[in-house]
C-alpha positions as CSV (number, residue, x, y, z in Angstrom):
1,M,-0.8,23.7,-2.7
2,S,0.7,25.1,0.5
3,F,1.1,23.1,3.6
4,E,0.7,23.9,7.3
5,K,2.3,22.7,10.5
6,D,1.2,19.2,11.5
7,D,0.2,18.3,7.9
8,Q,1.1,14.7,6.8
9,V,3.1,14.7,3.6
10,V,5.2,12.4,1.4
11,L,8.7,13.6,0.5
12,N,9.7,13.2,-3.2
13,D,13.5,13.9,-3.4
14,E,15.7,11.2,-4.8
15,H,18.7,12.8,-3.1
16,S,17.2,12.4,0.4
17,E,17.4,9.3,2.6
18,F,13.7,9.9,3.3
19,D,12.6,9.8,-0.3
20,G,9.1,8.3,-0.6
21,E,8.5,8.4,3.2
22,S,5.6,10.0,5.0
23,G,6.3,12.6,7.6
24,T,4.8,15.5,9.5
25,I,5.5,19.2,8.8
26,T,7.0,20.6,12.0
27,Q,7.9,24.1,10.7
28,T,7.3,26.4,7.8
29,M,9.8,29.2,6.8
30,E,9.3,31.9,4.3
31,S,12.3,33.4,2.5
32,M,12.7,37.1,1.7
33,F,11.7,36.2,-1.9
34,G,8.3,34.8,-0.7
35,D,9.2,31.1,-1.2
36,T,8.1,28.8,1.5
37,T,10.3,25.9,2.7
38,Y,9.4,23.2,5.3
39,T,10.9,21.1,8.0
40,V,9.5,17.6,7.9
41,S,9.9,15.1,10.7
42,F,10.1,11.4,10.1
43,D,10.4,8.4,12.4
44,D,14.2,8.3,12.0
45,G,15.0,12.0,11.7
46,Q,14.1,15.2,9.9
47,E,14.7,17.0,6.6
48,T,15.0,20.8,6.6
49,G,14.6,23.4,3.8
50,V,12.3,21.2,1.8
51,P,10.6,23.1,-1.1
52,E,6.9,22.8,-1.6
53,S,7.5,21.1,-5.0
54,D,9.2,18.1,-3.3
55,L,6.1,17.4,-1.1
56,E,2.7,15.9,-1.7
57,E,-0.2,15.4,0.6
58,A,0.0,12.0,2.3
59,D,-2.8,9.5,1.8
60,E,-4.6,9.1,5.1
61,D,-4.7,5.3,4.7
62,A,-0.9,5.1,4.1
63,V,-0.3,7.2,7.3
64,D,-2.6,4.9,9.3
65,D,-0.9,1.8,8.0
66,E,2.5,3.1,9.0
67,D,1.2,3.9,12.5
68,A,-0.2,0.3,12.8
69,D,3.3,-1.1,12.1
70,E,4.8,0.5,15.2
């Protein structure tokens, strides 16, 4: 599944401080090999160069719940 700018996603990367958090894709970049990586923005920062395999579509209810906490 490919993602587009402004999609809500969950990051799954145990080496990232944002592992398990929901964020918004702010940029997509395609390498010369045809691989797409993403920049994902979170409340406390952003993660760049994220491969598609580390992302999953965010559950709409989970995103709404996080917004309600603010």
